[in-house]
Short mmCIF file of the C-alpha atoms (twelve columns), coordinates in Angstrom:
data_MODEL
# 
_entry.id   MODEL 
# 
loop_
_atom_site.group_PDB 
_atom_site.id 
_atom_site.type_symbol 
_atom_site.label_atom_id 
_atom_site.label_alt_id 
_atom_site.label_comp_id 
_atom_site.label_asym_id 
_atom_site.label_seq_id 
_atom_site.Cartn_x 
_atom_site.Cartn_y 
_atom_site.Cartn_z 
_atom_site.pdbx_PDB_model_num 
ATOM 1   C CA . MET A 1   198.531 84.724  105.405 1 
ATOM 2   C CA . SER A 2   199.108 87.995  107.307 1 
ATOM 3   C CA . ALA A 3   196.354 90.444  108.229 1 
ATOM 4   C CA . GLN A 4   197.832 92.752  105.554 1 
ATOM 5   C CA . ASN A 5   197.084 90.054  102.956 1 
ATOM 6   C CA . ALA A 6   193.574 89.380  104.208 1 
ATOM 7   C CA . PRO A 7   190.707 89.441  101.666 1 
ATOM 8   C CA . ARG A 8   189.432 92.834  100.662 1 
ATOM 9   C CA . MET A 9   186.412 94.235  102.535 1 
ATOM 10  C CA . THR A 10  183.361 95.281  100.530 1 
ATOM 11  C CA . ASP A 11  180.392 97.418  101.547 1 
ATOM 12  C CA . GLU A 12  176.977 95.836  101.013 1 
ATOM 13  C CA . TYR A 13  173.369 96.476  101.966 1 
ATOM 14  C CA . ALA A 14  170.385 94.313  102.774 1 
ATOM 15  C CA . SER A 15  166.722 95.279  103.244 1 
ATOM 16  C CA . VAL A 16  165.494 93.123  106.130 1 
ATOM 17  C CA . ASN A 17  162.813 93.465  108.796 1 
ATOM 18  C CA . GLY A 18  161.703 96.836  107.461 1 
ATOM 19  C CA . VAL A 19  165.113 98.498  107.547 1 
ATOM 20  C CA . ARG A 20  168.094 98.766  105.217 1 
ATOM 21  C CA . LEU A 21  171.230 97.568  106.958 1 
ATOM 22  C CA . HIS A 22  174.755 98.303  105.838 1 
ATOM 23  C CA . TYR A 23  177.369 95.642  106.402 1 
ATOM 24  C CA . VAL A 24  180.962 94.868  105.500 1 
ATOM 25  C CA . ARG A 25  181.871 91.510  104.005 1 
ATOM 26  C CA . ALA A 26  185.262 89.878  103.502 1 
ATOM 27  C CA . GLY A 27  186.520 86.377  102.714 1 
ATOM 28  C CA . THR A 28  184.853 83.040  101.896 1 
ATOM 29  C CA . GLY A 29  183.929 80.006  103.916 1 
ATOM 30  C CA . PRO A 30  181.710 79.472  106.964 1 
ATOM 31  C CA . VAL A 31  179.833 82.585  107.976 1 
ATOM 32  C CA . ILE A 32  180.942 84.501  111.068 1 
ATOM 33  C CA . VAL A 33  178.933 87.604  112.047 1 
ATOM 34  C CA . PHE A 34  180.218 90.397  114.317 1 
ATOM 35  C CA . LEU A 35  177.785 92.635  116.235 1 
ATOM 36  C CA . HIS A 36  179.079 95.911  117.655 1 
ATOM 37  C CA . GLY A 37  177.988 97.744  120.768 1 
ATOM 38  C CA . PHE A 38  177.397 101.386 121.736 1 
ATOM 39  C CA . PRO A 39  178.787 103.725 120.493 1 
ATOM 40  C CA . GLU A 40  180.684 101.654 117.953 1 
ATOM 41  C CA . PHE A 41  179.844 100.642 114.407 1 
ATOM 42  C CA . TRP A 42  181.041 97.835  112.101 1 
ATOM 43  C CA . TYR A 43  184.558 99.318  112.307 1 
ATOM 44  C CA . GLU A 44  184.941 98.078  115.878 1 
ATOM 45  C CA . TRP A 45  185.737 94.665  114.352 1 
ATOM 46  C CA . LYS A 46  188.239 95.678  111.675 1 
ATOM 47  C CA . HIS A 47  191.045 93.662  113.246 1 
ATOM 48  C CA . GLN A 48  188.806 90.600  113.634 1 
ATOM 49  C CA . ILE A 49  187.539 90.883  110.038 1 
ATOM 50  C CA . ALA A 50  191.157 90.892  108.828 1 
ATOM 51  C CA . GLU A 51  191.936 87.773  110.858 1 
ATOM 52  C CA . PHE A 52  188.841 85.637  110.359 1 
ATOM 53  C CA . SER A 53  188.178 86.487  106.723 1 
ATOM 54  C CA . ARG A 54  191.223 84.329  105.968 1 
ATOM 55  C CA . ASP A 55  189.049 81.224  106.328 1 
ATOM 56  C CA . HIS A 56  185.491 82.551  106.914 1 
ATOM 57  C CA . THR A 57  182.970 84.800  105.317 1 
ATOM 58  C CA . ALA A 58  183.252 87.635  107.834 1 
ATOM 59  C CA . ILE A 59  180.208 89.934  108.130 1 
ATOM 60  C CA . ALA A 60  180.069 93.038  110.285 1 
ATOM 61  C CA . PRO A 61  176.824 95.054  110.078 1 
ATOM 62  C CA . ASP A 62  176.050 98.522  111.238 1 
ATOM 63  C CA . MET A 63  173.116 97.727  113.501 1 
ATOM 64  C CA . ARG A 64  169.940 99.710  113.033 1 
ATOM 65  C CA . GLY A 65  170.400 103.300 114.191 1 
ATOM 66  C CA . TYR A 66  174.121 103.386 113.457 1 
ATOM 67  C CA . ASN A 67  176.426 104.847 110.821 1 
ATOM 68  C CA . LEU A 68  175.121 103.855 107.319 1 
ATOM 69  C CA . SER A 69  172.132 101.702 108.347 1 
ATOM 70  C CA . ASP A 70  168.617 103.042 108.612 1 
ATOM 71  C CA . LYS A 71  167.721 105.011 111.734 1 
ATOM 72  C CA . PRO A 72  164.012 104.753 112.539 1 
ATOM 73  C CA . GLU A 73  162.713 107.771 114.454 1 
ATOM 74  C CA . ASN A 74  160.424 106.047 116.968 1 
ATOM 75  C CA . VAL A 75  162.038 104.768 120.188 1 
ATOM 76  C CA . SER A 76  159.818 101.682 119.966 1 
ATOM 77  C CA . ALA A 77  161.674 100.684 116.768 1 
ATOM 78  C CA . TYR A 78  164.672 99.773  118.945 1 
ATOM 79  C CA . SER A 79  163.006 97.151  121.132 1 
ATOM 80  C CA . LEU A 80  164.992 93.978  121.732 1 
ATOM 81  C CA . PRO A 81  162.690 91.692  119.702 1 
ATOM 82  C CA . LEU A 82  163.100 93.941  116.632 1 
ATOM 83  C CA . LEU A 83  166.903 93.983  117.065 1 
ATOM 84  C CA . VAL A 84  166.926 90.176  117.292 1 
ATOM 85  C CA . GLU A 85  164.778 89.899  114.202 1 
ATOM 86  C CA . ASP A 86  167.227 92.174  112.302 1 
ATOM 87  C CA . VAL A 87  169.966 89.615  113.013 1 
ATOM 88  C CA . ARG A 88  167.752 86.647  112.106 1 
ATOM 89  C CA . SER A 89  166.625 88.241  108.847 1 
ATOM 90  C CA . LEU A 90  170.166 89.345  107.885 1 
ATOM 91  C CA . ALA A 91  171.535 85.896  108.696 1 
ATOM 92  C CA . ALA A 92  168.848 84.227  106.575 1 
ATOM 93  C CA . HIS A 93  169.745 86.575  103.727 1 
ATOM 94  C CA . LEU A 94  173.463 85.746  104.094 1 
ATOM 95  C CA . LEU A 95  172.950 81.997  104.457 1 
ATOM 96  C CA . GLU A 96  170.483 81.691  101.629 1 
ATOM 97  C CA . ASN A 97  173.003 80.078  99.270  1 
ATOM 98  C CA . THR A 98  175.341 78.412  101.797 1 
ATOM 99  C CA . ARG A 99  175.384 74.837  102.971 1 
ATOM 100 C CA . GLY A 100 174.691 73.963  106.589 1 
ATOM 101 C CA . GLY A 101 172.571 76.960  107.374 1 
ATOM 102 C CA . LYS A 102 174.401 77.877  110.580 1 
ATOM 103 C CA . PHE A 103 176.835 80.629  111.514 1 
ATOM 104 C CA . THR A 104 179.071 81.749  114.358 1 
ATOM 105 C CA . LEU A 105 177.972 84.903  116.150 1 
ATOM 106 C CA . VAL A 106 180.509 87.222  117.849 1 
ATOM 107 C CA . ALA A 107 179.261 90.201  119.793 1 
ATOM 108 C CA . HIS A 108 180.240 92.953  122.257 1 
ATOM 109 C CA . ASP A 109 178.268 95.276  124.587 1 
ATOM 110 C CA . TRP A 110 174.781 95.991  123.160 1 
ATOM 111 C CA . GLY A 111 175.545 93.674  120.304 1 
ATOM 112 C CA . GLY A 112 176.164 91.074  122.991 1 
ATOM 113 C CA . LEU A 113 172.805 91.620  124.653 1 
ATOM 114 C CA . VAL A 114 171.147 91.128  121.267 1 
ATOM 115 C CA . ALA A 115 173.302 88.048  120.659 1 
ATOM 116 C CA . TRP A 116 172.338 86.459  123.999 1 
ATOM 117 C CA . ALA A 117 168.674 86.972  123.128 1 
ATOM 118 C CA . PHE A 118 169.232 85.667  119.587 1 
ATOM 119 C CA . ALA A 119 170.935 82.534  120.906 1 
ATOM 120 C CA . ALA A 120 168.065 81.894  123.319 1 
ATOM 121 C CA . LEU A 121 165.425 82.308  120.637 1 
ATOM 122 C CA . HIS A 122 167.172 80.843  117.549 1 
ATOM 123 C CA . PRO A 123 169.714 78.264  118.753 1 
ATOM 124 C CA . ASP A 124 169.130 76.182  115.630 1 
ATOM 125 C CA . MET A 125 170.791 78.918  113.505 1 
ATOM 126 C CA . LEU A 126 174.017 79.044  115.512 1 
ATOM 127 C CA . ASP A 127 177.108 76.958  115.403 1 
ATOM 128 C CA . ARG A 128 178.802 78.860  118.218 1 
ATOM 129 C CA . LEU A 129 178.366 82.018  120.228 1 
ATOM 130 C CA . VAL A 130 181.224 84.323  121.283 1 
ATOM 131 C CA . ILE A 131 180.486 87.127  123.745 1 
ATOM 132 C CA . VAL A 132 182.872 89.948  124.687 1 
ATOM 133 C CA . ASN A 133 182.018 91.957  127.818 1 
ATOM 134 C CA . ALA A 134 178.281 91.740  127.438 1 
ATOM 135 C CA . PRO A 135 176.178 90.548  130.366 1 
ATOM 136 C CA . HIS A 136 173.721 87.702  130.086 1 
ATOM 137 C CA . PRO A 137 170.255 89.237  130.543 1 
ATOM 138 C CA . SER A 138 169.275 87.124  133.566 1 
ATOM 139 C CA . VAL A 139 172.611 87.808  135.285 1 
ATOM 140 C CA . LEU A 140 172.496 91.498  134.526 1 
ATOM 141 C CA . ARG A 141 169.011 91.762  136.089 1 
ATOM 142 C CA . ARG A 142 170.351 90.049  139.231 1 
ATOM 143 C CA . GLU A 143 173.389 92.360  139.391 1 
ATOM 144 C CA . LEU A 144 171.306 95.512  138.874 1 
ATOM 145 C CA . ARG A 145 168.944 94.384  141.624 1 
ATOM 146 C CA . ASN A 146 171.428 93.095  144.189 1 
ATOM 147 C CA . ASN A 147 174.972 94.380  143.575 1 
ATOM 148 C CA . PRO A 148 175.530 98.003  144.717 1 
ATOM 149 C CA . ALA A 149 178.798 98.157  142.772 1 
ATOM 150 C CA . GLN A 150 177.092 97.308  139.501 1 
ATOM 151 C CA . GLN A 151 174.239 99.632  140.288 1 
ATOM 152 C CA . GLN A 152 176.748 102.494 140.664 1 
ATOM 153 C CA . ALA A 153 178.671 101.440 137.562 1 
ATOM 154 C CA . SER A 154 175.467 101.444 135.521 1 
ATOM 155 C CA . GLN A 155 174.396 104.992 136.291 1 
ATOM 156 C CA . TYR A 156 175.527 105.943 132.785 1 
ATOM 157 C CA . MET A 157 172.553 103.930 131.445 1 
ATOM 158 C CA . LEU A 158 170.164 106.362 133.122 1 
ATOM 159 C CA . ARG A 159 172.100 109.339 131.690 1 
ATOM 160 C CA . PHE A 160 171.919 107.789 128.245 1 
ATOM 161 C CA . ARG A 161 168.175 107.419 128.543 1 
ATOM 162 C CA . ALA A 162 167.682 111.045 129.491 1 
ATOM 163 C CA . ALA A 163 166.802 113.932 127.174 1 
ATOM 164 C CA . GLY A 164 169.827 115.860 126.052 1 
ATOM 165 C CA . ALA A 165 172.228 112.870 126.071 1 
ATOM 166 C CA . GLU A 166 172.992 113.493 122.399 1 
ATOM 167 C CA . THR A 167 174.113 117.054 123.063 1 
ATOM 168 C CA . ALA A 168 176.347 116.031 125.902 1 
ATOM 169 C CA . LEU A 169 178.028 113.256 123.886 1 
ATOM 170 C CA . ALA A 170 178.536 115.400 120.788 1 
ATOM 171 C CA . ALA A 171 180.142 118.311 122.724 1 
ATOM 172 C CA . ASN A 172 183.565 119.508 121.616 1 
ATOM 173 C CA . ASN A 173 183.567 117.315 118.493 1 
ATOM 174 C CA . TYR A 174 182.732 114.177 120.492 1 
ATOM 175 C CA . ALA A 175 185.746 114.677 122.793 1 
ATOM 176 C CA . GLY A 176 184.234 112.615 125.626 1 
ATOM 177 C CA . LEU A 177 183.407 109.708 123.351 1 
ATOM 178 C CA . VAL A 178 186.866 109.842 121.730 1 
ATOM 179 C CA . SER A 179 188.546 109.744 125.132 1 
ATOM 180 C CA . THR A 180 186.352 106.968 126.524 1 
ATOM 181 C CA . VAL A 181 186.126 104.665 123.511 1 
ATOM 182 C CA . LEU A 182 189.453 105.239 121.792 1 
ATOM 183 C CA . GLY A 183 191.719 106.811 124.420 1 
ATOM 184 C CA . GLU A 184 193.739 103.752 125.439 1 
ATOM 185 C CA . SER A 185 193.806 102.401 121.895 1 
ATOM 186 C CA . LEU A 186 195.178 105.665 120.523 1 
ATOM 187 C CA . LYS A 187 197.869 105.711 123.220 1 
ATOM 188 C CA . SER A 188 198.924 102.143 122.528 1 
ATOM 189 C CA . GLY A 189 198.821 102.492 118.750 1 
ATOM 190 C CA . THR A 190 196.207 99.850  118.066 1 
ATOM 191 C CA . MET A 191 194.040 102.676 116.779 1 
ATOM 192 C CA . THR A 192 195.278 105.681 114.784 1 
ATOM 193 C CA . GLU A 193 194.188 109.234 114.032 1 
ATOM 194 C CA . GLU A 194 192.686 107.843 110.816 1 
ATOM 195 C CA . ASP A 195 190.555 105.487 112.945 1 
ATOM 196 C CA . LYS A 196 189.511 108.424 115.152 1 
ATOM 197 C CA . THR A 197 188.359 110.299 112.049 1 
ATOM 198 C CA . ALA A 198 186.310 107.315 110.974 1 
ATOM 199 C CA . TYR A 199 184.570 107.149 114.348 1 
ATOM 200 C CA . ILE A 200 183.749 110.858 114.336 1 
ATOM 201 C CA . ALA A 201 182.325 110.500 110.842 1 
ATOM 202 C CA . ALA A 202 180.104 107.639 111.972 1 
ATOM 203 C CA . TRP A 203 178.893 109.505 115.078 1 
ATOM 204 C CA . SER A 204 178.202 112.541 112.852 1 
ATOM 205 C CA . GLN A 205 175.797 110.699 110.544 1 
ATOM 206 C CA . PRO A 206 172.396 112.377 110.957 1 
ATOM 207 C CA . GLY A 207 170.456 110.605 113.702 1 
ATOM 208 C CA . ALA A 208 173.253 108.202 114.603 1 
ATOM 209 C CA . LEU A 209 173.735 109.214 118.216 1 
ATOM 210 C CA . THR A 210 169.985 109.170 118.798 1 
ATOM 211 C CA . GLY A 211 169.727 105.785 117.167 1 
ATOM 212 C CA . GLY A 212 172.335 104.291 119.489 1 
ATOM 213 C CA . LEU A 213 170.878 105.925 122.590 1 
ATOM 214 C CA . ASN A 214 167.413 104.636 121.682 1 
ATOM 215 C CA . TYR A 215 168.609 101.095 122.494 1 
ATOM 216 C CA . TYR A 216 168.789 102.197 126.133 1 
ATOM 217 C CA . ARG A 217 165.522 104.155 125.960 1 
ATOM 218 C CA . ALA A 218 163.515 101.363 124.323 1 
ATOM 219 C CA . SER A 219 164.663 98.698  126.777 1 
ATOM 220 C CA . GLU A 220 164.676 101.038 129.827 1 
ATOM 221 C CA . VAL A 221 167.768 99.087  130.921 1 
ATOM 222 C CA . GLY A 222 169.584 100.326 134.012 1 
ATOM 223 C CA . PRO A 223 169.499 100.374 137.778 1 
ATOM 224 C CA . ALA A 224 166.174 101.031 139.461 1 
ATOM 225 C CA . GLN A 225 165.328 104.606 140.223 1 
ATOM 226 C CA . PRO A 226 163.798 105.474 143.598 1 
ATOM 227 C CA . GLY A 227 160.530 103.590 143.980 1 
ATOM 228 C CA . GLY A 228 161.096 101.723 140.738 1 
ATOM 229 C CA . GLU A 229 162.076 98.240  139.688 1 
ATOM 230 C CA . VAL A 230 164.687 96.813  137.334 1 
ATOM 231 C CA . LYS A 231 162.993 96.045  134.010 1 
ATOM 232 C CA . ASP A 232 163.459 92.573  132.520 1 
ATOM 233 C CA . LEU A 233 165.100 92.489  129.095 1 
ATOM 234 C CA . LEU A 234 163.706 88.983  128.566 1 
ATOM 235 C CA . PRO A 235 161.560 86.707  130.720 1 
ATOM 236 C CA . ASP A 236 163.657 84.623  133.106 1 
ATOM 237 C CA . PRO A 237 165.416 82.268  132.820 1 
ATOM 238 C CA . VAL A 238 167.265 82.903  129.544 1 
ATOM 239 C CA . MET A 239 168.789 79.558  128.696 1 
ATOM 240 C CA . ILE A 240 171.513 79.264  126.050 1 
ATOM 241 C CA . ARG A 241 171.716 75.883  124.323 1 
ATOM 242 C CA . VAL A 242 174.633 76.840  122.072 1 
ATOM 243 C CA . PRO A 243 178.381 76.258  122.759 1 
ATOM 244 C CA . THR A 244 179.462 79.628  124.103 1 
ATOM 245 C CA . LEU A 245 182.775 81.424  124.684 1 
ATOM 246 C CA . VAL A 246 182.717 84.452  126.956 1 
ATOM 247 C CA . ILE A 247 185.731 86.778  126.881 1 
ATOM 248 C CA . TRP A 248 185.768 89.218  129.773 1 
ATOM 249 C CA . ALA A 249 188.208 92.114  130.217 1 
ATOM 250 C CA . GLU A 250 188.418 92.585  133.960 1 
ATOM 251 C CA . LYS A 251 189.131 96.324  133.971 1 
ATOM 252 C CA . ASP A 252 185.700 97.098  132.523 1 
ATOM 253 C CA . THR A 253 184.381 99.884  134.704 1 
ATOM 254 C CA . PHE A 254 180.872 99.746  133.222 1 
ATOM 255 C CA . LEU A 255 180.122 95.990  133.386 1 
ATOM 256 C CA . LEU A 256 181.760 94.391  136.331 1 
ATOM 257 C CA . THR A 257 183.094 90.834  136.757 1 
ATOM 258 C CA . GLY A 258 180.093 89.950  138.943 1 
ATOM 259 C CA . ASN A 259 178.324 89.392  135.646 1 
ATOM 260 C CA . LEU A 260 180.303 86.134  135.342 1 
ATOM 261 C CA . ASP A 261 179.108 84.739  138.686 1 
ATOM 262 C CA . GLY A 262 176.614 81.921  138.196 1 
ATOM 263 C CA . LEU A 263 176.654 82.291  134.413 1 
ATOM 264 C CA . GLY A 264 177.056 78.523  133.934 1 
ATOM 265 C CA . ALA A 265 173.527 77.976  135.306 1 
ATOM 266 C CA . PHE A 266 172.188 79.630  132.155 1 
ATOM 267 C CA . VAL A 267 174.852 78.448  129.667 1 
ATOM 268 C CA . PRO A 268 175.590 74.731  130.147 1 
ATOM 269 C CA . ASP A 269 178.295 74.567  127.433 1 
ATOM 270 C CA . LEU A 270 180.340 77.548  128.626 1 
ATOM 271 C CA . THR A 271 183.990 78.547  128.254 1 
ATOM 272 C CA . VAL A 272 185.165 81.728  130.034 1 
ATOM 273 C CA . ARG A 273 188.472 83.465  129.203 1 
ATOM 274 C CA . ARG A 274 189.465 86.495  131.274 1 
ATOM 275 C CA . ILE A 275 191.778 89.313  130.141 1 
ATOM 276 C CA . PRO A 276 192.983 90.863  133.399 1 
ATOM 277 C CA . ASP A 277 194.393 94.081  131.934 1 
ATOM 278 C CA . GLY A 278 191.725 94.838  129.326 1 
ATOM 279 C CA . THR A 279 188.958 97.421  129.573 1 
ATOM 280 C CA . HIS A 280 185.475 97.506  128.081 1 
ATOM 281 C CA . TRP A 281 187.069 98.396  124.715 1 
ATOM 282 C CA . VAL A 282 189.320 95.302  124.660 1 
ATOM 283 C CA . VAL A 283 188.249 94.409  121.127 1 
ATOM 284 C CA . HIS A 284 190.417 97.147  119.654 1 
ATOM 285 C CA . GLU A 285 192.762 97.628  122.577 1 
ATOM 286 C CA . LYS A 286 194.092 94.046  122.454 1 
ATOM 287 C CA . PRO A 287 193.027 92.744  119.033 1 
ATOM 288 C CA . ALA A 288 195.747 90.121  118.809 1 
ATOM 289 C CA . GLU A 289 194.779 88.598  122.160 1 
ATOM 290 C CA . VAL A 290 191.062 88.665  121.383 1 
ATOM 291 C CA . ASN A 291 191.709 87.087  117.996 1 
ATOM 292 C CA . ARG A 292 193.916 84.367  119.505 1 
ATOM 293 C CA . ILE A 293 191.309 83.437  122.123 1 
ATOM 294 C CA . ILE A 294 188.538 83.242  119.531 1 
ATOM 295 C CA . ARG A 295 190.742 81.357  117.067 1 
ATOM 296 C CA . GLU A 296 191.741 78.777  119.699 1 
ATOM 297 C CA . TYR A 297 188.083 78.268  120.624 1 
ATOM 298 C CA . LEU A 298 186.934 77.848  117.019 1 
ATOM 299 C CA . ASP A 299 189.802 75.515  116.191 1 
ATOM 300 C CA . ARG A 300 189.246 73.400  119.313 1 
ATOM 301 C CA . ARG A 301 185.700 72.739  118.227 1 
# 
């Protein structure tokens, strides 16, 4: 079956953990959930939904604060424990009438940080974990403390936490975001002008930029400022007892390959696949390659 003949996607909503989350569903079979990062939304995974809905129930939510999901006003509503509970509650809702009670979790960027935490806290709910360019919390803390290159690459986190970040990102009809997130994909043709319009519409939802930025503000993630210390996302060590695939695009200028060093100490059942010519946005820059790597991993197991 080709991607063009993949099952139709439907828009659905679930009220979980005090918020109403929008998600897209397609296909039938074992559940596979896709978590997007900043400043994406469910649409980041459109190529993966088309592929994996052929033999899975593919679910891609808008995480809280994004697009069509609820956007709580308080920064504290975006703490990592609440984000993890969103995933747990949504998964429980989705798995209520399925056998086995487990699912595969695929995640990128901020979705990946939530997924690492989810896997550490709820390993019994996961069949497998797939991470795309999202640092393990314990490794990220080490890199932000000790690696000057990652400290420099992470300065954007401090800018995103600052007042006025929304205004800067929305300037000129989101031109900076379009160039950063979609630039290479638009050039290569894996994303189109129609996709660009969809992104701008998602970013333009009232409160959506603030919701996404509040992930950075609530966690205070980023390199230490003068006289400060790197804040822990989770207490160390964060051990992952779930079979895990990590896909890492090596041209990521935000999250460097040092985040792979020593990862096996925290993830005993670890497979790492590198994409040398991919950037942070590899999910939609190289969808066929990402899909192939995930498919091979799922089939092998």
